[in-house]
A tleap script that builds the chain and sets N, CA, C and O, in Angstrom:
source leaprc.protein.ff14SB
mol = sequence {
  NMET ALA GLY CYS ILE ASP THR PRO GLN LYS
  ASN ARG PHE LEU LYS PHE ILE HIE SER HIE
  SER GLY GLY VAL LYS SER GLY GLU ILE ALA
  SER ASN PHE GLY ILE ARG THR SER THR VAL
  THR ARG THR LEU HIE GLU LEU SER ASP ALA
  GLY TYR VAL VAL HIE ASP SER TYR ARG LYS
  VAL SER LEU THR ASP ASP GLY GLU HIE MET
  ALA CYS PHE LEU ILE ARG ARG HIE ARG ILE
  LEU SER LEU MET PHE THR ARG MET GLY LEU
  THR GLU ALA GLU ALA CYS ALA GLN ALA GLU
  MET ILE GLU HIE LEU VAL PRO LYS ASN HIE
  VAL ASN ARG ILE CYS SER SER LEU GLY HIE
  PRO ARG ARG SER ALA CYS GLY VAL ILE GLU
  HIE ASP PRO SER CYS CYS GLY VAL TYR CVAL
}
set mol.1.N position { 100.744 89.348 95.223 }
set mol.1.CA position { 99.312 89.350 94.944 }
set mol.1.C position { 98.769 90.761 95.140 }
set mol.1.O position { 99.017 91.388 96.170 }
set mol.2.N position { 98.054 91.243 94.185 }
set mol.2.CA position { 97.512 92.597 94.248 }
set mol.2.C position { 96.348 92.664 95.230 }
set mol.2.O position { 95.622 91.691 95.433 }
set mol.3.N position { 96.191 93.840 95.832 }
set mol.3.CA position { 95.161 94.053 96.835 }
set mol.3.C position { 93.890 94.641 96.261 }
set mol.3.O position { 93.665 94.630 95.051 }
set mol.4.N position { 93.073 95.150 97.149 }
set mol.4.CA position { 91.749 95.669 96.819 }
set mol.4.C position { 91.804 97.162 96.475 }
set mol.4.O position { 92.534 97.939 97.090 }
set mol.5.N position { 91.025 97.522 95.495 }
set mol.5.CA position { 90.839 98.940 95.155 }
set mol.5.C position { 89.449 99.293 95.674 }
set mol.5.O position { 88.445 99.057 95.002 }
set mol.6.N position { 89.405 99.861 96.879 }
set mol.6.CA position { 88.144 99.996 97.584 }
set mol.6.C position { 87.603 101.417 97.696 }
set mol.6.O position { 86.605 101.648 98.379 }
set mol.7.N position { 88.251 102.365 97.034 }
set mol.7.CA position { 87.737 103.734 97.121 }
set mol.7.C position { 87.688 104.374 95.738 }
set mol.7.O position { 88.477 104.027 94.860 }
set mol.8.N position { 86.768 105.299 95.549 }
set mol.8.CA position { 86.716 106.013 94.267 }
set mol.8.C position { 88.031 106.736 93.958 }
set mol.8.O position { 88.443 106.815 92.801 }
set mol.9.N position { 88.682 107.259 94.993 }
set mol.9.CA position { 89.939 107.986 94.775 }
set mol.9.C position { 91.011 107.062 94.203 }
set mol.9.O position { 91.727 107.447 93.278 }
set mol.10.N position { 91.128 105.858 94.736 }
set mol.10.CA position { 92.106 104.906 94.214 }
set mol.10.C position { 91.780 104.547 92.765 }
set mol.10.O position { 92.681 104.424 91.935 }
set mol.11.N position { 90.499 104.380 92.465 }
set mol.11.CA position { 90.074 104.120 91.084 }
set mol.11.C position { 90.543 105.243 90.165 }
set mol.11.O position { 91.135 104.997 89.114 }
set mol.12.N position { 90.267 106.482 90.578 }
set mol.12.CA position { 90.630 107.636 89.752 }
set mol.12.C position { 92.141 107.736 89.565 }
set mol.12.O position { 92.616 108.034 88.470 }
set mol.13.N position { 92.887 107.489 90.628 }
set mol.13.CA position { 94.349 107.556 90.527 }
set mol.13.C position { 94.875 106.536 89.531 }
set mol.13.O position { 95.695 106.874 88.677 }
set mol.14.N position { 94.415 105.289 89.627 }
set mol.14.CA position { 94.908 104.255 88.710 }
set mol.14.C position { 94.564 104.583 87.262 }
set mol.14.O position { 95.386 104.401 86.364 }
set mol.15.N position { 93.343 105.068 87.041 }
set mol.15.CA position { 92.959 105.431 85.665 }
set mol.15.C position { 93.784 106.620 85.167 }
set mol.15.O position { 94.167 106.661 83.997 }
set mol.16.N position { 94.056 107.574 86.035 }
set mol.16.CA position { 94.854 108.740 85.648 }
set mol.16.C position { 96.290 108.336 85.327 }
set mol.16.O position { 96.843 108.769 84.316 }
set mol.17.N position { 96.892 107.518 86.170 }
set mol.17.CA position { 98.256 107.052 85.923 }
set mol.17.C position { 98.298 106.251 84.623 }
set mol.17.O position { 99.239 106.378 83.840 }
set mol.18.N position { 97.287 105.437 84.400 }
set mol.18.CA position { 97.205 104.641 83.158 }
set mol.18.C position { 97.175 105.548 81.924 }
set mol.18.O position { 97.728 105.197 80.882 }
set mol.19.N position { 96.542 106.689 82.038 }
set mol.19.CA position { 96.431 107.601 80.890 }
set mol.19.C position { 97.742 108.332 80.590 }
set mol.19.O position { 97.852 109.021 79.576 }
set mol.20.N position { 98.722 108.184 81.461 }
set mol.20.CA position { 100.045 108.795 81.276 }
set mol.20.C position { 101.066 107.667 81.167 }
set mol.20.O position { 101.678 107.278 82.162 }
set mol.21.N position { 101.246 107.152 79.972 }
set mol.21.CA position { 102.031 105.934 79.766 }
set mol.21.C position { 103.473 106.030 80.253 }
set mol.21.O position { 104.071 105.004 80.577 }
set mol.22.N position { 104.039 107.206 80.313 }
set mol.22.CA position { 105.408 107.357 80.792 }
set mol.22.C position { 105.505 107.560 82.290 }
set mol.22.O position { 106.594 107.793 82.815 }
set mol.23.N position { 104.393 107.477 82.976 }
set mol.23.CA position { 104.359 107.746 84.402 }
set mol.23.C position { 103.950 109.184 84.668 }
set mol.23.O position { 103.844 109.996 83.749 }
set mol.24.N position { 103.722 109.484 85.929 }
set mol.24.CA position { 103.242 110.803 86.309 }
set mol.24.C position { 103.804 111.150 87.691 }
set mol.24.O position { 104.013 110.264 88.520 }
set mol.25.N position { 104.043 112.413 87.929 }
set mol.25.CA position { 104.549 112.855 89.234 }
set mol.25.C position { 103.382 113.077 90.199 }
set mol.25.O position { 102.261 113.381 89.791 }
set mol.26.N position { 103.677 112.919 91.463 }
set mol.26.CA position { 102.659 113.104 92.508 }
set mol.26.C position { 102.002 114.473 92.414 }
set mol.26.O position { 100.790 114.601 92.585 }
set mol.27.N position { 102.808 115.496 92.142 }
set mol.27.CA position { 102.275 116.852 92.040 }
set mol.27.C position { 101.271 117.004 90.910 }
set mol.27.O position { 100.316 117.773 91.021 }
set mol.28.N position { 101.483 116.273 89.822 }
set mol.28.CA position { 100.528 116.311 88.703 }
set mol.28.C position { 99.197 115.687 89.114 }
set mol.28.O position { 98.131 116.176 88.738 }
set mol.29.N position { 99.266 114.610 89.887 }
set mol.29.CA position { 98.036 113.965 90.366 }
set mol.29.C position { 97.304 114.926 91.294 }
set mol.29.O position { 96.093 115.112 91.170 }
set mol.30.N position { 98.032 115.533 92.220 }
set mol.30.CA position { 97.428 116.485 93.162 }
set mol.30.C position { 96.773 117.642 92.420 }
set mol.30.O position { 95.649 118.033 92.734 }
set mol.31.N position { 97.478 118.185 91.438 }
set mol.31.CA position { 96.953 119.308 90.664 }
set mol.31.C position { 95.708 118.912 89.880 }
set mol.31.O position { 94.733 119.662 89.840 }
set mol.32.N position { 95.737 117.743 89.262 }
set mol.32.CA position { 94.605 117.281 88.449 }
set mol.32.C position { 93.337 117.106 89.293 }
set mol.32.O position { 92.241 117.444 88.846 }
set mol.33.N position { 93.489 116.581 90.507 }
set mol.33.CA position { 92.324 116.293 91.341 }
set mol.33.C position { 92.045 117.367 92.383 }
set mol.33.O position { 91.079 117.262 93.138 }
set mol.34.N position { 92.886 118.402 92.429 }
set mol.34.CA position { 92.662 119.498 93.363 }
set mol.34.C position { 92.791 119.089 94.817 }
set mol.34.O position { 92.023 119.539 95.667 }
set mol.35.N position { 93.767 118.231 95.104 }
set mol.35.CA position { 93.976 117.775 96.471 }
set mol.35.C position { 95.434 118.003 96.873 }
set mol.35.O position { 96.280 118.306 96.031 }
set mol.36.N position { 95.712 117.856 98.153 }
set mol.36.CA position { 97.073 118.081 98.646 }
set mol.36.C position { 98.002 116.944 98.245 }
set mol.36.O position { 97.582 115.794 98.117 }
set mol.37.N position { 99.263 117.286 98.052 }
set mol.37.CA position { 100.271 116.292 97.698 }
set mol.37.C position { 100.391 115.231 98.787 }
set mol.37.O position { 100.648 114.067 98.483 }
set mol.38.N position { 100.212 115.608 100.034 }
set mol.38.CA position { 100.302 114.633 101.132 }
set mol.38.C position { 99.217 113.560 101.012 }
set mol.38.O position { 99.454 112.392 101.321 }
set mol.39.N position { 98.031 113.962 100.564 }
set mol.39.CA position { 96.946 113.003 100.349 }
set mol.39.C position { 97.308 112.053 99.219 }
set mol.39.O position { 97.072 110.848 99.305 }
set mol.40.N position { 97.883 112.610 98.155 }
set mol.40.CA position { 98.313 111.786 97.023 }
set mol.40.C position { 99.375 110.796 97.477 }
set mol.40.O position { 99.300 109.611 97.153 }
set mol.41.N position { 100.353 111.269 98.218 }
set mol.41.CA position { 101.448 110.405 98.677 }
set mol.41.C position { 100.921 109.252 99.522 }
set mol.41.O position { 101.340 108.109 99.342 }
set mol.42.N position { 100.014 109.540 100.433 }
set mol.42.CA position { 99.433 108.490 101.286 }
set mol.42.C position { 98.703 107.445 100.436 }
set mol.42.O position { 98.861 106.243 100.649 }
set mol.43.N position { 97.911 107.908 99.482 }
set mol.43.CA position { 97.166 106.979 98.628 }
set mol.43.C position { 98.108 106.174 97.743 }
set mol.43.O position { 97.886 104.982 97.525 }
set mol.44.N position { 99.156 106.814 97.231 }
set mol.44.CA position { 100.129 106.094 96.409 }
set mol.44.C position { 100.854 105.027 97.208 }
set mol.44.O position { 101.159 103.958 96.679 }
set mol.45.N position { 101.133 105.300 98.462 }
set mol.45.CA position { 101.749 104.275 99.314 }
set mol.45.C position { 100.806 103.083 99.479 }
set mol.45.O position { 101.248 101.934 99.451 }
set mol.46.N position { 99.529 103.347 99.649 }
set mol.46.CA position { 98.548 102.265 99.758 }
set mol.46.C position { 98.491 101.461 98.460 }
set mol.46.O position { 98.446 100.231 98.490 }
set mol.47.N position { 98.495 102.154 97.326 }
set mol.47.CA position { 98.477 101.466 96.030 }
set mol.47.C position { 99.766 100.686 95.806 }
set mol.47.O position { 99.745 99.607 95.214 }
set mol.48.N position { 100.875 101.221 96.271 }
set mol.48.CA position { 102.155 100.525 96.167 }
set mol.48.C position { 102.147 99.271 97.038 }
set mol.48.O position { 102.573 98.204 96.597 }
set mol.49.N position { 101.666 99.398 98.270 }
set mol.49.CA position { 101.579 98.246 99.173 }
set mol.49.C position { 100.665 97.160 98.611 }
set mol.49.O position { 100.876 95.974 98.862 }
set mol.50.N position { 99.647 97.570 97.847 }
set mol.50.CA position { 98.724 96.616 97.230 }
set mol.50.C position { 99.303 95.991 95.958 }
set mol.50.O position { 98.744 95.034 95.423 }
set mol.51.N position { 100.422 96.532 95.479 }
set mol.51.CA position { 101.070 95.959 94.307 }
set mol.51.C position { 100.674 96.561 92.970 }
set mol.51.O position { 100.942 95.974 91.922 }
set mol.52.N position { 100.036 97.732 92.994 }
set mol.52.CA position { 99.534 98.325 91.752 }
set mol.52.C position { 100.432 99.399 91.147 }
set mol.52.O position { 100.378 99.637 89.941 }
set mol.53.N position { 101.253 100.046 91.962 }
set mol.53.CA position { 102.117 101.111 91.435 }
set mol.53.C position { 103.531 100.965 91.976 }
set mol.53.O position { 103.772 100.355 93.017 }
set mol.54.N position { 104.450 101.550 91.227 }
set mol.54.CA position { 105.823 101.719 91.687 }
set mol.54.C position { 105.951 103.198 91.985 }
set mol.54.O position { 105.764 104.040 91.107 }
set mol.55.N position { 106.275 103.508 93.241 }
set mol.55.CA position { 106.307 104.905 93.663 }
set mol.55.C position { 107.552 105.154 94.495 }
set mol.55.O position { 107.690 104.625 95.599 }
set mol.56.N position { 108.443 105.949 93.967 }
set mol.56.CA position { 109.616 106.400 94.705 }
set mol.56.C position { 109.502 107.913 94.834 }
set mol.56.O position { 109.142 108.597 93.876 }
set mol.57.N position { 109.805 108.426 96.003 }
set mol.57.CA position { 109.725 109.875 96.217 }
set mol.57.C position { 110.533 110.619 95.158 }
set mol.57.O position { 111.631 110.201 94.791 }
set mol.58.N position { 109.986 111.701 94.685 }
set mol.58.CA position { 110.620 112.601 93.708 }
set mol.58.C position { 110.777 111.987 92.318 }
set mol.58.O position { 111.514 112.527 91.493 }
set mol.59.N position { 110.116 110.898 92.048 }
set mol.59.CA position { 110.153 110.287 90.717 }
set mol.59.C position { 108.729 110.076 90.236 }
set mol.59.O position { 107.767 110.252 90.984 }
set mol.60.N position { 108.619 109.702 88.992 }
set mol.60.CA position { 107.296 109.443 88.440 }
set mol.60.C position { 106.715 108.144 88.987 }
set mol.60.O position { 107.433 107.187 89.275 }
set mol.61.N position { 105.415 108.143 89.117 }
set mol.61.CA position { 104.672 106.960 89.543 }
set mol.61.C position { 104.283 106.204 88.290 }
set mol.61.O position { 103.837 106.808 87.314 }
set mol.62.N position { 104.445 104.897 88.304 }
set mol.62.CA position { 104.030 104.089 87.163 }
set mol.62.C position { 103.298 102.853 87.657 }
set mol.62.O position { 103.402 102.476 88.824 }
set mol.63.N position { 102.559 102.231 86.755 }
set mol.63.CA position { 101.788 101.046 87.097 }
set mol.63.C position { 102.647 99.790 86.994 }
set mol.63.O position { 103.508 99.683 86.120 }
set mol.64.N position { 102.405 98.855 87.884 }
set mol.64.CA position { 102.974 97.523 87.763 }
set mol.64.C position { 102.119 96.759 86.751 }
set mol.64.O position { 101.127 97.294 86.257 }
set mol.65.N position { 102.486 95.532 86.442 }
set mol.65.CA position { 101.638 94.725 85.560 }
set mol.65.C position { 100.253 94.535 86.169 }
set mol.65.O position { 99.244 94.630 85.470 }
set mol.66.N position { 100.206 94.264 87.479 }
set mol.66.CA position { 98.896 94.137 88.149 }
set mol.66.C position { 98.133 95.451 88.091 }
set mol.66.O position { 96.915 95.460 87.907 }
set mol.67.N position { 98.843 96.557 88.246 }
set mol.67.CA position { 98.201 97.870 88.163 }
set mol.67.C position { 97.647 98.152 86.780 }
set mol.67.O position { 96.565 98.724 86.644 }
set mol.68.N position { 98.378 97.757 85.762 }
set mol.68.CA position { 97.917 97.928 84.381 }
set mol.68.C position { 96.648 97.116 84.128 }
set mol.68.O position { 95.697 97.608 83.521 }
set mol.69.N position { 96.644 95.868 84.598 }
set mol.69.CA position { 95.447 95.027 84.432 }
set mol.69.C position { 94.263 95.611 85.195 }
set mol.69.O position { 93.138 95.623 84.696 }
set mol.70.N position { 94.522 96.093 86.401 }
set mol.70.CA position { 93.444 96.679 87.201 }
set mol.70.C position { 92.918 97.948 86.539 }
set mol.70.O position { 91.705 98.147 86.474 }
set mol.71.N position { 93.800 98.802 86.051 }
set mol.71.CA position { 93.361 100.043 85.394 }
set mol.71.C position { 92.508 99.734 84.173 }
set mol.71.O position { 91.498 100.398 83.940 }
set mol.72.N position { 92.902 98.734 83.393 }
set mol.72.CA position { 92.100 98.350 82.218 }
set mol.72.C position { 90.719 97.869 82.644 }
set mol.72.O position { 89.717 98.200 82.010 }
set mol.73.N position { 90.667 97.082 83.728 }
set mol.73.CA position { 89.374 96.647 84.242 }
set mol.73.C position { 88.543 97.837 84.715 }
set mol.73.O position { 87.346 97.904 84.431 }
set mol.74.N position { 89.162 98.777 85.432 }
set mol.74.CA position { 88.428 99.936 85.947 }
set mol.74.C position { 87.835 100.761 84.812 }
set mol.74.O position { 86.707 101.243 84.909 }
set mol.75.N position { 88.591 100.918 83.751 }
set mol.75.CA position { 88.100 101.665 82.584 }
set mol.75.C position { 86.961 100.901 81.928 }
set mol.75.O position { 85.942 101.492 81.568 }
set mol.76.N position { 87.126 99.586 81.770 }
set mol.76.CA position { 86.070 98.755 81.176 }
set mol.76.C position { 84.803 98.835 82.017 }
set mol.76.O position { 83.709 99.017 81.483 }
set mol.77.N position { 84.950 98.698 83.335 }
set mol.77.CA position { 83.792 98.745 84.222 }
set mol.77.C position { 83.077 100.085 84.109 }
set mol.77.O position { 81.850 100.127 84.022 }
set mol.78.N position { 83.837 101.185 84.109 }
set mol.78.CA position { 83.224 102.509 83.990 }
set mol.78.C position { 82.426 102.618 82.690 }
set mol.78.O position { 81.292 103.096 82.691 }
set mol.79.N position { 83.012 102.181 81.605 }
set mol.79.CA position { 82.358 102.317 80.302 }
set mol.79.C position { 81.119 101.443 80.188 }
set mol.79.O position { 80.122 101.863 79.601 }
set mol.80.N position { 81.163 100.250 80.732 }
set mol.80.CA position { 79.982 99.382 80.692 }
set mol.80.C position { 78.865 99.960 81.558 }
set mol.80.O position { 77.707 99.980 81.142 }
set mol.81.N position { 79.203 100.425 82.748 }
set mol.81.CA position { 78.174 101.032 83.610 }
set mol.81.C position { 77.603 102.290 82.983 }
set mol.81.O position { 76.395 102.519 83.032 }
set mol.82.N position { 78.456 103.097 82.401 }
set mol.82.CA position { 78.003 104.316 81.745 }
set mol.82.C position { 77.043 103.988 80.598 }
set mol.82.O position { 76.013 104.643 80.436 }
set mol.83.N position { 77.384 102.983 79.814 }
set mol.83.CA position { 76.501 102.572 78.713 }
set mol.83.C position { 75.166 102.068 79.246 }
set mol.83.O position { 74.111 102.389 78.698 }
set mol.84.N position { 75.212 101.287 80.303 }
set mol.84.CA position { 73.973 100.792 80.903 }
set mol.84.C position { 73.073 101.964 81.298 }
set mol.84.O position { 71.871 101.948 81.033 }
set mol.85.N position { 73.665 102.981 81.933 }
set mol.85.CA position { 72.868 104.134 82.353 }
set mol.85.C position { 72.333 104.934 81.165 }
set mol.85.O position { 71.213 105.440 81.230 }
set mol.86.N position { 73.094 105.058 80.095 }
set mol.86.CA position { 72.570 105.787 78.928 }
set mol.86.C position { 71.419 105.011 78.294 }
set mol.86.O position { 70.461 105.612 77.810 }
set mol.87.N position { 71.504 103.701 78.293 }
set mol.87.CA position { 70.402 102.889 77.748 }
set mol.87.C position { 69.168 102.941 78.633 }
set mol.87.O position { 68.068 102.607 78.194 }
set mol.88.N position { 69.353 103.364 79.888 }
set mol.88.CA position { 68.221 103.520 80.803 }
set mol.88.C position { 67.664 104.939 80.758 }
set mol.88.O position { 66.762 105.275 81.526 }
set mol.89.N position { 68.200 105.785 79.855 }
set mol.89.CA position { 67.634 107.109 79.653 }
set mol.89.C position { 68.422 108.280 80.192 }
set mol.89.O position { 68.012 109.425 80.003 }
set mol.90.N position { 69.550 108.036 80.863 }
set mol.90.CA position { 70.356 109.150 81.350 }
set mol.90.C position { 71.138 109.760 80.194 }
set mol.90.O position { 71.470 109.077 79.225 }
set mol.91.N position { 71.425 111.048 80.307 }
set mol.91.CA position { 72.293 111.674 79.309 }
set mol.91.C position { 73.696 111.103 79.481 }
set mol.91.O position { 73.995 110.478 80.499 }
set mol.92.N position { 74.548 111.316 78.494 }
set mol.92.CA position { 75.918 110.809 78.588 }
set mol.92.C position { 76.637 111.388 79.807 }
set mol.92.O position { 77.350 110.668 80.506 }
set mol.93.N position { 76.456 112.666 80.060 }
set mol.93.CA position { 77.107 113.299 81.213 }
set mol.93.C position { 76.571 112.731 82.524 }
set mol.93.O position { 77.341 112.456 83.444 }
set mol.94.N position { 75.254 112.554 82.611 }
set mol.94.CA position { 74.657 111.981 83.817 }
set mol.94.C position { 75.135 110.547 84.025 }
set mol.94.O position { 75.448 110.149 85.147 }
set mol.95.N position { 75.190 109.776 82.944 }
set mol.95.CA position { 75.609 108.376 83.021 }
set mol.95.C position { 77.051 108.261 83.496 }
set mol.95.O position { 77.373 107.414 84.329 }
set mol.96.N position { 77.903 109.103 82.969 }
set mol.96.CA position { 79.306 109.088 83.363 }
set mol.96.C position { 79.454 109.449 84.838 }
set mol.96.O position { 80.207 108.803 85.566 }
set mol.97.N position { 78.742 110.470 85.274 }
set mol.97.CA position { 78.806 110.895 86.674 }
set mol.97.C position { 78.259 109.818 87.606 }
set mol.97.O position { 78.831 109.558 88.665 }
set mol.98.N position { 77.157 109.195 87.213 }
set mol.98.CA position { 76.561 108.145 88.039 }
set mol.98.C position { 77.482 106.931 88.118 }
set mol.98.O position { 77.657 106.351 89.189 }
set mol.99.N position { 78.064 106.550 86.995 }
set mol.99.CA position { 78.996 105.418 86.989 }
set mol.99.C position { 80.165 105.695 87.924 }
set mol.99.O position { 80.587 104.817 88.678 }
set mol.100.N position { 80.678 106.898 87.875 }
set mol.100.CA position { 81.808 107.269 88.736 }
set mol.100.C position { 81.444 107.147 90.213 }
set mol.100.O position { 82.290 106.782 91.030 }
set mol.101.N position { 80.208 107.445 90.557 }
set mol.101.CA position { 79.794 107.407 91.969 }
set mol.101.C position { 79.686 105.982 92.509 }
set mol.101.O position { 79.928 105.754 93.694 }
set mol.102.N position { 79.328 105.026 91.660 }
set mol.102.CA position { 79.067 103.671 92.174 }
set mol.102.C position { 80.043 102.610 91.699 }
set mol.102.O position { 80.029 101.494 92.219 }
set mol.103.N position { 80.885 102.919 90.733 }
set mol.103.CA position { 81.673 101.876 90.095 }
set mol.103.C position { 82.556 101.085 91.058 }
set mol.103.O position { 82.777 99.894 90.845 }
set mol.104.N position { 83.058 101.717 92.104 }
set mol.104.CA position { 83.922 100.991 93.043 }
set mol.104.C position { 83.159 99.920 93.824 }
set mol.104.O position { 83.776 99.085 94.485 }
set mol.105.N position { 81.840 99.935 93.756 }
set mol.105.CA position { 81.008 98.958 94.458 }
set mol.105.C position { 80.628 97.754 93.609 }
set mol.105.O position { 80.081 96.783 94.132 }
set mol.106.N position { 80.908 97.798 92.303 }
set mol.106.CA position { 80.433 96.765 91.385 }
set mol.106.C position { 81.557 95.771 91.085 }
set mol.106.O position { 82.560 96.141 90.474 }
set mol.107.N position { 81.399 94.507 91.511 }
set mol.107.CA position { 82.447 93.519 91.292 }
set mol.107.C position { 82.513 93.040 89.832 }
set mol.107.O position { 81.577 93.221 89.052 }
set mol.108.N position { 83.628 92.437 89.504 }
set mol.108.CA position { 83.886 91.986 88.137 }
set mol.108.C position { 82.803 91.048 87.603 }
set mol.108.O position { 82.387 91.179 86.452 }
set mol.109.N position { 82.344 90.103 88.427 }
set mol.109.CA position { 81.333 89.169 87.918 }
set mol.109.C position { 80.042 89.895 87.547 }
set mol.109.O position { 79.347 89.476 86.621 }
set mol.110.N position { 79.710 90.972 88.252 }
set mol.110.CA position { 78.512 91.745 87.884 }
set mol.110.C position { 78.762 92.551 86.615 }
set mol.110.O position { 77.871 92.681 85.776 }
set mol.111.N position { 79.966 93.093 86.470 }
set mol.111.CA position { 80.311 93.815 85.242 }
set mol.111.C position { 80.180 92.872 84.055 }
set mol.111.O position { 79.631 93.250 83.020 }
set mol.112.N position { 80.678 91.652 84.198 }
set mol.112.CA position { 80.587 90.683 83.103 }
set mol.112.C position { 79.142 90.332 82.781 }
set mol.112.O position { 78.794 90.165 81.612 }
set mol.113.N position { 78.301 90.218 83.794 }
set mol.113.CA position { 76.889 89.918 83.546 }
set mol.113.C position { 76.192 91.096 82.859 }
set mol.113.O position { 75.362 90.892 81.973 }
set mol.114.N position { 76.524 92.315 83.260 }
set mol.114.CA position { 75.950 93.500 82.600 }
set mol.114.C position { 76.426 93.555 81.152 }
set mol.114.O position { 75.637 93.810 80.242 }
set mol.115.N position { 77.714 93.317 80.944 }
set mol.115.CA position { 78.276 93.307 79.583 }
set mol.115.C position { 77.532 92.301 78.715 }
set mol.115.O position { 77.151 92.606 77.585 }
set mol.116.N position { 77.328 91.111 79.245 }
set mol.116.CA position { 76.612 90.066 78.504 }
set mol.116.C position { 75.179 90.495 78.196 }
set mol.116.O position { 74.695 90.299 77.082 }
set mol.117.N position { 74.503 91.080 79.184 }
set mol.117.CA position { 73.103 91.496 78.968 }
set mol.117.C position { 72.988 92.633 77.950 }
set mol.117.O position { 71.944 92.808 77.323 }
set mol.118.N position { 74.071 93.404 77.792 }
set mol.118.CA position { 74.088 94.490 76.807 }
set mol.118.C position { 74.550 93.997 75.422 }
set mol.118.O position { 74.628 94.778 74.474 }
set mol.119.N position { 74.855 92.692 75.321 }
set mol.119.CA position { 75.263 92.138 74.040 }
set mol.119.C position { 76.745 92.313 73.741 }
set mol.119.O position { 77.138 92.390 72.577 }
set mol.120.N position { 77.566 92.375 74.776 }
set mol.120.CA position { 79.020 92.558 74.626 }
set mol.120.C position { 79.335 93.759 73.728 }
set mol.120.O position { 79.948 93.611 72.671 }
set mol.121.N position { 78.910 94.944 74.162 }
set mol.121.CA position { 79.109 96.142 73.334 }
set mol.121.C position { 80.586 96.474 73.151 }
set mol.121.O position { 81.428 96.106 73.970 }
set mol.122.N position { 80.874 97.159 72.085 }
set mol.122.CA position { 82.253 97.548 71.779 }
set mol.122.C position { 82.534 99.010 72.097 }
set mol.122.O position { 83.695 99.417 72.136 }
set mol.123.N position { 81.484 99.813 72.328 }
set mol.123.CA position { 81.690 101.240 72.530 }
set mol.123.C position { 80.624 101.792 73.463 }
set mol.123.O position { 79.469 101.365 73.456 }
set mol.124.N position { 81.056 102.757 74.265 }
set mol.124.CA position { 80.132 103.514 75.104 }
set mol.124.C position { 80.375 104.984 74.824 }
set mol.124.O position { 81.237 105.331 74.017 }
set mol.125.N position { 79.634 105.836 75.474 }
set mol.125.CA position { 79.824 107.277 75.301 }
set mol.125.C position { 81.222 107.695 75.740 }
set mol.125.O position { 81.750 108.700 75.265 }
set mol.126.N position { 81.817 106.930 76.639 }
set mol.126.CA position { 83.144 107.258 77.171 }
set mol.126.C position { 84.284 106.731 76.310 }
set mol.126.O position { 85.432 107.134 76.501 }
set mol.127.N position { 83.995 105.846 75.373 }
set mol.127.CA position { 85.047 105.324 74.506 }
set mol.127.C position { 84.897 103.850 74.210 }
set mol.127.O position { 83.867 103.241 74.500 }
set mol.128.N position { 85.938 103.288 73.630 }
set mol.128.CA position { 85.962 101.875 73.239 }
set mol.128.C position { 85.979 101.005 74.489 }
set mol.128.O position { 86.685 101.300 75.453 }
set mol.129.N position { 85.201 99.938 74.462 }
set mol.129.CA position { 85.166 98.982 75.564 }
set mol.129.C position { 86.073 97.817 75.201 }
set mol.129.O position { 85.812 97.085 74.247 }
set mol.130.N position { 87.140 97.655 75.974 }
set mol.130.CA position { 88.046 96.519 75.788 }
set mol.130.C position { 87.400 95.316 76.464 }
set mol.130.O position { 86.991 95.383 77.624 }
set mol.131.N position { 87.316 94.224 75.729 }
set mol.131.CA position { 86.634 93.059 76.279 }
set mol.131.C position { 87.565 92.153 77.061 }
set mol.131.O position { 88.765 92.068 76.804 }
set mol.132.N position { 86.964 91.485 78.019 }
set mol.132.CA position { 87.644 90.511 78.858 }
set mol.132.C position { 87.300 89.137 78.291 }
set mol.132.O position { 86.122 88.793 78.200 }
set mol.133.N position { 88.300 88.345 77.909 }
set mol.133.CA position { 88.019 87.028 77.337 }
set mol.133.C position { 87.171 86.135 78.247 }
set mol.133.O position { 86.421 85.290 77.758 }
set mol.134.N position { 87.285 86.317 79.573 }
set mol.134.CA position { 86.470 85.491 80.482 }
set mol.134.C position { 84.991 85.840 80.393 }
set mol.134.O position { 84.141 85.051 80.806 }
set mol.135.N position { 84.680 87.018 79.856 }
set mol.135.CA position { 83.283 87.439 79.698 }
set mol.135.C position { 82.826 87.279 78.259 }
set mol.135.O position { 81.784 86.683 77.984 }
set mol.136.N position { 83.606 87.809 77.364 }
set mol.136.CA position { 83.160 87.988 75.994 }
set mol.136.C position { 83.616 86.869 75.049 }
set mol.136.O position { 83.156 86.799 73.910 }
set mol.137.N position { 84.493 86.018 75.503 }
set mol.137.CA position { 84.929 84.873 74.726 }
set mol.137.C position { 85.255 85.192 73.286 }
set mol.137.O position { 86.225 85.893 73.001 }
set mol.138.N position { 84.431 84.669 72.361 }
set mol.138.CA position { 84.680 84.831 70.935 }
set mol.138.C position { 84.498 86.251 70.443 }
set mol.138.O position { 84.879 86.564 69.315 }
set mol.139.N position { 83.919 87.127 71.269 }
set mol.139.CA position { 83.698 88.509 70.872 }
set mol.139.C position { 84.969 89.353 70.940 }
set mol.139.O position { 85.002 90.477 70.438 }
set mol.140.N position { 86.007 88.810 71.560 }
set mol.140.CA position { 87.250 89.562 71.741 }
set mol.140.C position { 87.918 89.823 70.417 }
set mol.140.O position { 88.979 90.446 70.373 }
savepdb mol mol.pdb
quit
């Protein structure tokens, strides 16, 4: 059973790993986020213990099936929140930054309610919104 993704850093790591379909090395994650490799390793161990990544020292990190599902949700949540903020008058850059600051606090049921209130949108400033059948039903 997969665990909780409770920090913005874990969110960013999962989305970054997801964007590298062949996996990614710890050093690449550290370089991308400007943090120490030891910090990356500690966080990857937490993500591994939660069931989201496969991480062996000196090899590429990849997502498990649960990690892939979680990363897709994290991307969907970011895009829906970003769209909500742009519709409230924020610029695309402001909306993206604001979504990044709060997205780890917004649970799935709230994301689905926001998606529904926005009319099950297909696109945000950040990209295509992949729909969740439990929210969007026939819109998928």
